[in-house]
C-alpha positions as CSV (number, residue, x, y, z in Angstrom):
1,M,48.5,-192.7,-116.8
2,T,48.8,-189.7,-118.5
3,S,52.6,-188.1,-118.0
4,Q,55.1,-189.4,-116.4
5,S,56.2,-188.7,-113.0
6,H,59.2,-185.7,-112.4
7,D,59.0,-186.3,-108.4
8,R,62.3,-187.4,-106.7
9,A,63.7,-188.2,-103.6
10,P,64.5,-185.0,-101.6
11,D,68.3,-185.6,-101.7
12,T,68.3,-186.8,-105.4
13,R,70.3,-184.2,-107.9
14,D,68.2,-184.2,-111.4
15,V,71.1,-184.9,-114.2
16,R,70.7,-184.3,-118.2
17,A,70.0,-187.4,-119.5
18,G,73.0,-188.7,-121.9
19,F,75.4,-186.5,-119.8
20,M,76.4,-187.9,-116.6
21,P,79.8,-187.2,-116.0
22,R,82.0,-190.1,-115.1
23,R,84.8,-190.4,-112.6
24,P,87.9,-191.0,-114.9
25,A,89.5,-194.3,-113.9
26,A,92.7,-194.1,-112.3
27,V,95.8,-192.9,-114.9
28,G,97.2,-196.4,-116.1
29,R,94.7,-198.9,-113.9
30,I,93.2,-201.6,-115.8
31,E,89.1,-201.7,-115.2
32,K,88.0,-205.3,-113.8
33,A,85.2,-207.0,-112.8
34,K,85.3,-207.7,-109.0
35,D,84.3,-211.5,-110.0
36,P,85.3,-212.1,-113.3
37,R,84.1,-215.6,-113.3
38,H,80.8,-215.0,-111.9
39,A,80.5,-212.2,-114.9
40,L,81.6,-214.8,-117.6
41,V,79.2,-217.6,-116.3
42,R,76.0,-215.1,-116.6
43,L,77.0,-214.0,-119.8
44,L,77.2,-218.0,-121.2
45,P,73.3,-218.6,-121.1
46,Y,73.0,-216.0,-123.8
47,L,75.5,-217.8,-125.5
48,R,74.5,-221.4,-125.5
49,P,71.5,-221.4,-128.1
50,Y,74.4,-220.8,-130.7
51,A,76.3,-223.7,-129.1
52,R,76.5,-225.3,-132.4
53,V,77.8,-222.2,-134.2
54,L,80.7,-221.6,-132.1
55,A,81.4,-225.3,-132.0
56,L,81.8,-224.6,-135.9
57,V,83.9,-221.4,-135.1
58,L,86.3,-223.1,-133.1
59,G,86.8,-225.9,-135.6
60,L,87.5,-223.2,-138.0
61,I,90.0,-221.7,-135.6
62,L,91.8,-224.6,-135.4
63,L,91.8,-225.8,-139.2
64,Y,93.2,-221.9,-139.9
65,T,95.6,-222.2,-137.2
66,L,97.0,-225.4,-138.3
67,L,97.2,-224.1,-142.2
68,G,99.1,-220.9,-141.0
69,L,101.6,-223.9,-139.8
70,L,101.4,-225.4,-142.9
71,G,102.6,-222.6,-145.0
72,P,105.9,-222.4,-143.6
73,Y,106.7,-226.1,-142.9
74,L,106.0,-226.6,-147.0
75,M,108.5,-223.9,-147.7
76,G,111.2,-225.4,-146.0
77,V,110.6,-228.8,-147.4
78,A,110.7,-227.2,-150.8
79,I,114.1,-225.4,-150.2
80,D,115.4,-229.0,-148.6
81,R,114.0,-231.0,-151.4
82,H,113.8,-228.8,-154.4
83,I,115.8,-225.4,-154.5
84,A,119.3,-226.4,-152.0
85,P,119.4,-229.8,-154.3
86,K,118.0,-228.0,-157.6
87,Q,115.8,-230.9,-158.5
88,L,112.4,-228.7,-159.2
89,D,110.2,-231.6,-160.1
90,G,107.8,-231.5,-157.8
91,L,108.3,-227.6,-156.9
92,G,105.4,-226.6,-158.8
93,L,102.9,-229.0,-156.5
94,I,104.5,-227.6,-153.3
95,A,104.2,-224.4,-154.2
96,L,99.9,-224.7,-155.3
97,L,99.9,-226.2,-151.9
98,M,100.9,-223.5,-150.3
99,L,98.9,-221.1,-152.1
100,L,96.0,-223.3,-151.2
101,A,96.9,-223.5,-147.8
102,Y,97.4,-219.7,-147.4
103,L,94.1,-219.2,-149.3
104,L,92.2,-221.2,-147.4
105,N,93.2,-219.6,-144.0
106,N,92.2,-216.5,-145.0
107,L,88.7,-217.6,-146.1
108,F,88.3,-219.8,-142.6
109,Q,89.4,-216.5,-140.3
110,A,86.9,-214.7,-142.6
111,V,84.2,-217.4,-142.1
112,S,84.8,-217.8,-138.4
113,G,84.9,-213.7,-137.8
114,W,81.7,-213.2,-140.0
115,L,80.1,-215.8,-137.7
116,M,81.7,-214.8,-134.3
117,A,80.1,-211.4,-135.5
118,A,76.3,-212.5,-136.0
119,V,76.7,-214.7,-132.8
120,S,77.6,-211.7,-130.6
121,Q,74.9,-209.4,-132.2
122,D,72.1,-211.9,-131.6
123,A,73.1,-212.2,-128.1
124,L,73.6,-208.4,-127.7
125,K,70.3,-207.6,-129.1
126,Q,68.6,-210.1,-126.5
127,V,71.3,-208.8,-123.5
128,R,70.2,-205.2,-124.7
129,Q,65.9,-206.2,-124.5
130,D,66.5,-207.7,-121.4
131,L,68.1,-204.9,-119.7
132,F,65.8,-202.8,-121.0
133,T,62.4,-204.4,-120.4
134,H,63.9,-204.9,-116.8
135,L,64.2,-201.4,-116.5
136,Q,60.6,-200.6,-117.3
137,T,59.5,-202.9,-114.3
138,L,62.0,-201.0,-111.3
139,P,60.4,-198.8,-109.1
140,L,60.6,-195.0,-109.5
141,S,63.3,-195.3,-106.6
142,F,65.6,-196.4,-108.0
143,F,65.6,-194.3,-110.9
144,D,66.4,-191.5,-108.1
145,H,69.5,-192.7,-107.5
146,N,70.4,-194.0,-110.7
147,P,71.1,-190.8,-113.5
148,A,69.9,-191.7,-116.5
149,G,73.3,-190.8,-118.1
150,E,75.0,-193.4,-116.2
151,L,71.6,-195.9,-117.4
152,M,72.7,-194.8,-121.4
153,S,75.9,-195.5,-120.5
154,R,75.7,-199.2,-119.3
155,L,73.0,-199.6,-122.7
156,T,75.6,-198.4,-125.0
157,N,78.8,-198.4,-123.9
158,D,79.1,-201.4,-121.7
159,I,77.5,-203.3,-124.1
160,D,79.5,-202.4,-126.8
161,A,82.5,-203.4,-124.9
162,I,80.7,-206.8,-124.6
163,N,80.3,-207.4,-128.3
164,Q,84.6,-206.4,-128.8
165,A,85.1,-208.6,-126.7
166,V,82.7,-211.6,-128.3
167,S,82.9,-210.6,-131.6
168,D,86.5,-209.7,-132.1
169,N,88.4,-210.6,-129.0
170,V,87.2,-214.3,-128.4
171,V,88.3,-215.5,-131.8
172,A,91.6,-213.8,-131.6
173,L,92.3,-215.0,-128.2
174,L,91.6,-219.1,-129.4
175,A,93.5,-218.4,-132.5
176,S,96.4,-216.5,-130.8
177,V,96.7,-219.5,-128.1
178,L,96.8,-222.4,-130.4
179,S,98.8,-220.3,-132.5
180,L,101.6,-220.0,-130.2
181,V,100.6,-223.7,-129.2
182,G,101.0,-225.0,-132.3
183,I,104.2,-222.9,-133.4
184,L,105.9,-223.9,-130.4
185,V,105.3,-227.8,-130.8
186,A,105.8,-227.6,-134.4
187,M,109.4,-225.8,-133.6
188,F,110.3,-228.6,-130.9
189,V,109.3,-231.4,-133.8
190,L,111.9,-229.8,-136.3
191,D,114.5,-229.0,-133.9
192,V,114.7,-228.7,-129.8
193,W,118.0,-226.4,-129.5
194,L,116.3,-223.7,-132.3
195,A,112.9,-224.2,-130.7
196,L,114.7,-223.4,-126.9
197,A,116.4,-220.2,-128.5
198,S,112.8,-219.2,-129.7
199,V,111.7,-219.7,-125.9
200,L,114.3,-217.8,-124.2
201,V,113.8,-214.8,-126.8
202,A,110.2,-215.1,-126.4
203,P,109.6,-213.5,-122.9
204,I,111.7,-210.8,-123.4
205,M,109.4,-209.6,-126.9
206,F,106.6,-210.3,-124.4
207,L,107.9,-207.9,-121.7
208,F,108.6,-205.0,-124.0
209,T,105.3,-205.9,-126.0
210,N,103.6,-205.3,-123.2
211,F,105.2,-202.3,-121.4
212,V,104.4,-200.3,-124.6
213,A,101.1,-201.1,-125.0
214,R,100.3,-200.8,-120.9
215,Y,101.8,-196.9,-122.0
216,T,99.3,-196.5,-125.0
217,R,96.6,-198.1,-123.0
218,R,97.1,-194.9,-120.9
219,G,97.4,-192.5,-123.3
220,F,94.3,-193.7,-124.9
221,R,92.2,-193.7,-121.7
222,D,93.7,-189.7,-121.1
223,L,92.8,-189.3,-123.9
224,Q,89.2,-190.5,-123.9
225,R,89.1,-188.6,-121.0
226,S,90.1,-185.2,-122.5
227,L,87.8,-185.7,-125.2
228,G,85.0,-186.3,-122.7
229,E,85.6,-182.8,-121.0
230,M,86.2,-180.8,-124.5
231,N,83.0,-182.4,-125.1
232,G,81.5,-181.5,-122.2
233,V,82.6,-177.7,-122.9
234,M,81.0,-177.6,-126.3
235,E,77.6,-179.2,-125.6
236,E,77.5,-176.4,-122.8
237,A,78.6,-173.8,-125.2
238,I,76.4,-175.0,-127.6
239,S,72.8,-175.4,-125.5
240,G,73.8,-172.5,-123.1
241,Q,74.3,-169.9,-126.1
242,K,71.5,-167.5,-125.1
243,V,73.3,-167.1,-121.4
244,I,76.4,-166.7,-123.4
245,Q,75.4,-164.0,-125.2
246,A,73.0,-162.4,-123.0
247,F,76.3,-162.0,-120.3
248,R,79.0,-161.5,-122.9
249,R,80.8,-164.7,-122.1
250,N,81.8,-165.7,-125.4
251,A,85.7,-164.6,-125.0
252,S,85.6,-167.3,-121.7
253,V,83.9,-170.0,-123.2
254,I,86.1,-169.5,-126.1
255,E,89.3,-169.7,-123.6
256,N,87.8,-173.1,-121.9
257,F,87.5,-174.6,-125.6
258,R,91.2,-173.4,-126.2
259,V,92.3,-175.0,-122.8
260,A,90.4,-178.6,-123.6
261,N,91.6,-178.6,-127.0
262,D,95.3,-178.1,-126.0
263,K,94.7,-181.1,-123.5
264,V,92.9,-183.4,-126.2
265,F,96.1,-182.3,-128.4
266,H,99.1,-182.9,-125.6
267,A,97.0,-186.5,-124.9
268,G,96.7,-187.5,-128.3
269,V,100.0,-186.8,-129.0
270,Y,101.4,-188.5,-126.0
271,A,98.9,-191.8,-127.4
272,N,100.0,-191.5,-130.7
273,S,103.3,-191.3,-130.2
274,Y,103.3,-194.4,-128.2
275,A,101.1,-196.1,-130.3
276,L,103.1,-195.7,-133.2
277,L,106.3,-196.2,-131.6
278,L,104.7,-200.3,-130.8
279,M,104.8,-201.3,-134.8
280,P,109.0,-200.6,-134.7
281,L,109.9,-202.0,-131.5
282,T,108.0,-204.9,-132.5
283,N,109.7,-205.4,-136.0
284,V,113.2,-204.6,-134.2
285,L,112.6,-207.5,-131.7
286,G,111.0,-209.6,-134.4
287,N,114.5,-208.6,-136.4
288,F,116.2,-209.7,-133.4
289,F,114.2,-213.1,-132.8
290,V,115.4,-213.8,-137.0
291,I,119.0,-212.9,-135.8
292,V,119.1,-214.9,-133.1
293,L,117.4,-217.8,-134.9
294,A,119.9,-217.2,-138.1
295,A,123.2,-217.2,-136.2
296,L,122.2,-220.2,-134.2
297,G,120.9,-222.0,-137.1
298,G,123.7,-220.9,-139.3
299,W,126.1,-222.4,-136.9
300,L,123.9,-225.4,-136.6
301,A,123.7,-225.8,-140.2
302,L,127.6,-225.5,-140.5
303,R,128.2,-229.0,-138.1
304,G,125.2,-230.4,-140.4
305,L,123.1,-230.7,-137.1
306,V,120.4,-228.6,-139.3
307,S,119.0,-228.1,-142.6
308,V,118.7,-225.2,-144.6
309,G,115.3,-225.5,-145.0
310,I,114.5,-226.3,-141.2
311,I,116.2,-222.4,-140.6
312,A,114.0,-220.9,-143.0
313,T,110.9,-222.4,-141.4
314,F,111.9,-221.4,-138.1
315,I,112.2,-218.0,-139.3
316,I,109.2,-217.6,-140.4
317,Y,107.2,-219.6,-137.1
318,G,109.4,-216.5,-135.1
319,Q,107.8,-213.6,-137.1
320,N,104.5,-215.5,-136.8
321,F,105.5,-215.7,-132.8
322,I,105.1,-211.9,-132.4
323,Q,101.8,-211.4,-133.5
324,P,100.0,-213.6,-130.6
325,L,102.0,-212.4,-128.4
326,R,101.1,-208.1,-128.9
327,Q,97.5,-209.5,-129.6
328,L,97.8,-211.4,-126.3
329,A,98.5,-208.0,-124.6
330,N,96.1,-205.9,-125.9
331,M,93.5,-208.3,-125.3
332,Y,93.8,-209.0,-122.0
333,N,92.5,-205.1,-121.5
334,A,89.6,-205.8,-123.7
335,I,88.1,-208.8,-122.3
336,Q,88.4,-207.0,-118.4
337,A,86.5,-204.1,-119.6
338,A,84.0,-206.3,-121.2
339,L,83.7,-208.5,-118.2
340,A,83.8,-205.0,-115.7
341,G,81.1,-204.2,-118.4
342,A,79.0,-207.7,-117.8
343,E,79.1,-207.1,-114.6
344,R,77.5,-203.4,-114.2
345,L,74.6,-205.0,-116.9
346,F,73.8,-207.4,-114.3
347,A,73.5,-205.4,-111.7
348,I,70.6,-203.6,-113.0
349,I,69.0,-207.0,-114.1
350,D,69.7,-208.4,-110.2
351,T,67.5,-204.9,-109.1
352,P,64.2,-206.7,-108.0
353,A,61.5,-205.5,-110.0
354,E,58.5,-203.2,-109.1
355,I,56.2,-205.8,-106.4
356,D,52.7,-205.9,-107.8
357,D,50.9,-208.8,-106.6
358,A,47.8,-206.8,-105.8
359,A,44.5,-208.6,-107.0
360,A,41.7,-206.4,-106.7
361,A,39.6,-204.8,-109.3
362,L,38.7,-201.3,-109.7
363,P,35.8,-201.2,-111.8
364,E,34.0,-198.0,-111.4
365,V,35.7,-195.2,-109.6
366,R,33.6,-192.4,-107.5
367,G,36.8,-190.8,-106.5
368,D,36.6,-190.6,-102.6
369,V,40.5,-190.5,-101.5
370,A,41.4,-191.0,-97.8
371,F,44.4,-191.0,-96.0
372,A,44.7,-192.2,-92.6
373,G,47.4,-192.2,-90.3
374,V,50.3,-192.2,-93.2
375,E,54.2,-192.5,-92.3
376,F,56.7,-192.4,-95.1
377,A,60.3,-192.0,-95.2
378,Y,62.6,-191.6,-98.4
379,T,65.8,-192.6,-96.3
380,A,65.1,-194.5,-92.9
381,G,65.4,-192.4,-90.4
382,A,64.3,-189.0,-92.2
383,P,60.4,-188.9,-92.1
384,I,58.6,-187.1,-94.5
385,L,55.0,-187.5,-93.4
386,R,54.2,-187.8,-90.3
387,N,50.6,-189.1,-89.3
388,M,49.3,-187.7,-92.4
389,T,45.4,-188.1,-92.4
390,L,43.0,-186.3,-95.1
391,H,39.9,-187.2,-96.6
392,A,39.1,-185.7,-100.4
393,R,35.4,-186.5,-100.8
394,A,34.0,-187.7,-104.5
395,G,34.4,-184.2,-107.0
396,E,36.2,-182.5,-104.9
397,M,39.1,-179.8,-105.4
398,V,41.7,-180.4,-102.5
399,A,44.6,-177.8,-102.7
400,L,47.9,-178.7,-101.2
401,V,50.1,-175.9,-100.0
402,G,53.2,-175.4,-98.2
403,P,56.8,-174.2,-98.4
404,T,59.1,-176.5,-101.0
405,G,59.8,-179.5,-99.0
406,A,56.9,-179.9,-97.3
407,G,55.6,-183.5,-98.3
408,K,53.3,-181.8,-100.9
409,T,54.7,-183.9,-104.0
410,T,55.5,-186.9,-101.5
411,I,51.4,-187.3,-101.4
412,I,51.1,-187.5,-105.2
413,N,54.1,-190.0,-105.4
414,L,52.5,-192.3,-102.7
415,L,49.0,-191.5,-104.4
416,T,50.0,-193.1,-107.4
417,R,52.1,-195.6,-106.1
418,F,55.6,-194.4,-107.1
419,Y,56.2,-195.4,-103.3
420,E,55.2,-197.6,-101.1
421,I,54.2,-196.4,-97.3
422,D,55.6,-197.5,-94.7
423,D,52.5,-197.5,-92.2
424,G,48.9,-196.0,-92.4
425,A,47.1,-197.0,-95.3
426,I,45.8,-194.8,-98.6
427,C,42.0,-195.9,-99.9
428,I,39.9,-195.1,-102.8
429,D,36.4,-195.6,-102.7
430,G,37.2,-197.4,-99.4
431,V,39.8,-199.7,-101.1
432,D,43.3,-200.0,-99.8
433,I,45.5,-199.1,-103.2
434,R,48.1,-201.8,-102.1
435,D,45.5,-204.3,-103.1
436,I,44.8,-202.5,-106.5
437,K,46.8,-203.4,-109.5
438,K,49.1,-200.7,-110.0
439,A,48.3,-200.6,-113.7
440,D,44.5,-200.2,-113.3
441,L,44.5,-197.5,-109.9
442,R,46.9,-195.8,-112.6
443,R,44.7,-196.2,-115.5
444,R,42.3,-194.4,-113.1
445,L,44.5,-191.4,-112.4
446,G,45.4,-188.2,-114.5
447,L,49.1,-186.5,-113.9
448,V,49.4,-183.1,-115.2
449,L,52.9,-181.8,-114.1
450,Q,55.0,-178.3,-113.9
451,E,57.5,-179.9,-116.6
452,T,55.7,-181.7,-119.1
453,F,57.7,-184.5,-121.2
454,L,56.6,-184.5,-124.9
455,F,58.4,-187.1,-127.0
456,S,60.3,-186.8,-130.4
457,A,57.0,-187.3,-132.4
458,T,53.8,-185.3,-134.1
459,V,51.5,-183.6,-131.6
460,L,49.0,-185.8,-132.5
461,E,50.7,-188.7,-131.3
462,N,52.1,-186.8,-128.2
463,I,48.3,-186.1,-127.6
464,R,47.4,-189.9,-128.1
465,Y,49.6,-191.0,-125.6
466,G,47.5,-190.3,-122.9
467,R,44.9,-193.3,-124.2
468,L,46.7,-195.0,-127.5
469,D,43.5,-196.5,-128.9
470,A,42.2,-193.1,-129.5
471,S,41.0,-192.2,-133.3
472,D,42.2,-188.8,-135.0
473,E,39.0,-187.3,-134.2
474,E,39.1,-188.0,-130.4
475,C,42.3,-186.2,-129.9
476,I,41.8,-183.0,-132.0
477,E,38.3,-182.8,-129.4
478,A,40.3,-183.3,-126.7
479,A,42.8,-180.6,-127.8
480,R,39.9,-178.4,-128.5
481,L,38.9,-178.7,-124.9
482,A,42.2,-178.4,-123.7
483,D,42.1,-174.7,-125.7
484,A,45.1,-176.1,-127.6
485,D,43.6,-175.9,-130.7
486,H,44.3,-172.9,-132.4
487,F,48.1,-172.5,-131.8
488,I,48.3,-176.4,-133.0
489,H,46.7,-174.9,-136.2
490,Q,49.6,-172.2,-136.6
491,L,52.1,-174.9,-136.7
492,P,53.8,-175.8,-140.3
493,Q,51.7,-179.0,-140.5
494,G,49.3,-178.3,-137.8
495,Y,48.5,-181.9,-135.8
496,H,51.0,-183.6,-137.7
497,T,53.6,-181.5,-137.0
498,L,56.7,-183.2,-135.9
499,L,58.3,-181.9,-132.2
500,S,61.7,-181.6,-131.7
501,E,63.3,-183.0,-128.7
502,R,61.3,-182.4,-125.7
503,A,58.9,-180.2,-127.8
504,G,61.8,-177.1,-127.8
505,N,60.1,-176.0,-130.7
506,L,56.8,-175.5,-128.4
507,S,56.7,-172.5,-125.6
508,Q,56.3,-173.6,-121.9
509,G,52.7,-172.8,-121.9
510,Q,51.7,-174.9,-125.6
511,R,53.3,-177.5,-123.8
512,Q,51.4,-177.2,-121.0
513,L,47.9,-177.2,-122.7
514,L,48.9,-180.3,-124.9
515,A,49.6,-182.2,-121.6
516,I,46.4,-180.9,-120.5
517,A,44.6,-182.6,-123.4
518,R,46.5,-185.6,-122.8
519,A,44.7,-185.4,-119.6
520,I,41.3,-184.9,-121.0
521,L,41.8,-187.9,-123.7
522,A,42.8,-190.3,-120.7
523,D,39.5,-189.2,-119.0
524,P,40.8,-189.9,-115.8
525,S,38.6,-190.5,-112.2
526,I,40.9,-188.5,-110.2
527,L,42.9,-185.9,-111.1
528,I,46.6,-185.0,-109.8
529,L,47.6,-181.2,-110.8
530,D,51.2,-180.5,-109.7
531,E,52.4,-176.6,-110.1
532,A,50.8,-177.4,-113.4
533,T,50.9,-173.2,-114.0
534,S,53.7,-171.9,-112.2
535,S,56.1,-171.4,-115.2
536,V,53.8,-169.5,-117.7
537,D,52.9,-166.2,-117.7
538,T,49.4,-164.6,-116.2
539,R,47.2,-164.9,-119.9
540,T,48.7,-168.1,-120.6
541,E,47.7,-169.3,-117.0
542,A,44.2,-167.9,-117.7
543,R,43.8,-169.9,-120.4
544,I,45.2,-173.1,-119.0
545,Q,43.2,-172.5,-115.8
546,A,40.0,-172.6,-117.9
547,A,41.4,-175.8,-119.9
548,L,41.7,-177.1,-116.1
549,L,38.5,-176.4,-115.2
550,R,36.8,-178.4,-117.7
551,L,39.4,-180.8,-116.9
552,M,37.9,-180.6,-113.5
553,R,34.7,-180.7,-113.4
554,G,33.1,-183.8,-111.9
555,R,36.2,-185.4,-110.9
556,T,38.1,-185.3,-107.7
557,S,41.4,-183.1,-108.0
558,F,44.4,-182.6,-106.3
559,V,46.2,-179.3,-107.0
560,I,49.9,-178.7,-105.9
561,A,50.1,-175.0,-106.2
562,H,52.1,-172.1,-105.3
563,R,50.2,-169.4,-106.8
564,L,47.6,-169.7,-104.3
565,S,45.5,-167.1,-106.4
566,T,44.9,-170.3,-108.4
567,I,43.2,-172.3,-105.6
568,R,40.6,-169.8,-104.2
569,N,37.4,-171.8,-105.9
570,A,39.4,-175.2,-103.8
571,D,36.5,-177.0,-101.4
572,Q,39.6,-177.5,-99.3
573,V,42.8,-176.4,-98.9
574,L,45.4,-178.4,-96.9
575,V,48.8,-176.4,-95.7
576,I,51.3,-179.3,-95.4
577,D,54.2,-178.1,-93.3
578,G,57.3,-180.7,-91.6
579,G,55.1,-183.6,-93.0
580,Q,52.2,-182.8,-91.1
581,I,49.0,-180.4,-92.1
582,V,49.0,-177.6,-90.4
583,E,45.8,-175.8,-91.5
584,Q,43.1,-177.5,-93.0
585,G,39.6,-175.9,-94.6
586,A,38.6,-173.3,-97.3
587,H,39.9,-170.5,-98.8
588,D,38.0,-167.3,-97.2
589,E,37.6,-169.8,-93.6
590,L,41.7,-169.8,-93.8
591,L,42.3,-166.1,-94.5
592,A,39.2,-165.6,-91.5
593,R,41.9,-167.4,-88.9
594,Q,44.6,-165.6,-90.3
595,G,47.1,-168.0,-89.6
596,V,49.8,-170.0,-92.0
597,Y,48.2,-169.7,-95.1
598,Y,46.8,-166.2,-94.4
599,H,50.4,-165.2,-94.2
600,L,51.3,-167.3,-97.0
601,Y,48.3,-165.5,-99.3
602,M,49.5,-162.1,-98.0
603,S,53.1,-162.4,-98.8
604,Q,52.3,-163.1,-102.4
605,F,49.6,-160.4,-102.9
606,K,51.7,-157.8,-100.5
607,G,49.0,-157.2,-97.7
608,V,45.9,-157.0,-99.8
609,A,43.6,-160.1,-99.6
610,I,41.6,-160.6,-102.8
């Protein structure tokens, strides 16, 4: 194939890649997967190759959790055995053990975090690879109903959400749960009454923390939505500068940005106010926890039921109890978002790939093309082609004309097998195209579209896209035949000039000439021209037409054209309307009939036949 198709089903709206506005989530609502368990099960095979590393991480989490519990216990021992009775012998050893426990605690945390980051990146690299590879196997109809911006979001945002959950939240979740369990067990072992007091205070802390965290999430969700809207205003203002200045709408654009910027300001103040409130509130609750433990512990100590060291140990455990509760409240949202993202990713991966079980070879193509009673509909019950029958002999130029939506581009979509026919048959040299491998079929077809897609690569590499094994000399020769060589030499680095995104640094006519050079290099047996000259001026059109005539020489060609002056030399002109051929014949023959084609032609030339 020489170019990518831009054909779409009639009811599909085009969306700019990477700029698909997504409907914001309901305020305060947590994004959840429909089936979290199934999404988690689907993710596990990507982590299975790292089972040993994950076991090591689990062991490290267990170790540093125990070491985190050991420090406060040693402090209590130091108070009861050495500081309170003023027995300093052995205090240095306990202090050294505490230092060692905290050092190992932080070291094991760092190592486990590094290992999980490596595992998550490696696993998600495979997820991205599988998703992108599968996208290349999906039929064109899939992309008709799934905008590019949405697919890009799944490749980036959803995978990033999974990465955050796997690399950060999984470790934090396990550590928080183990820490909570460990602290509770240690508390009950040391003193039952103080432990019960801690258990009664903990739910109050959790409720307050979760309450603030919920409003913080709501605020940042609104902030992200407002930022997206503001970025949209900026993107349109920057990309549409010519229109803005031409219609003198600078003040209007500035006002639109001011409104969007104000929304970001207010959302940011709201979100950050609650975010900043979480820490002092947590500290207040933590201090309240300490007060409860100190008061109860003091009362028990006065009655000789507990020691001062145990009270100190409980106070440290109580302070350490706060962080896991806060983490659990925050992680719930992130993990739910990750599972929802995984569900969306696997929905794409589970989409059936384009079926291509044909086996017939197509070694040499003369170019004899026949449609026999072809029926087709993009949507069931809304037929586009009805009993379409046509015959293009080898080497003929067949022009397809008619009003927008008549079915001209659909004929091309079916010939290239971008879509499969519902009934009838399409044959090339007597072989049904459904019996031919799609790659083999498309290798014999050359496509030059109205909107040429060029890549952000050099001019030479864009021409070579027609045949990747072509030499530089062959690419340059193709450019000469396409009459593109002269303007290429005027570019800053000639054939090695790097094109900007979508070749914005070239004119429409120059882009079209490069597409023709690409098609010449591919050397197709059957050529398809879909409105190849409709977007250029008449002078450029003449040059493109000359290049196209050289390209079409000796090849079967299908030409879709609204400028009827470009198809006067066609061997056949097929007038399509309502999915059927309403007139058929040569240019002069159809003019003489004074039918549909005659009226189309006269409407373009103001009643003067030329």
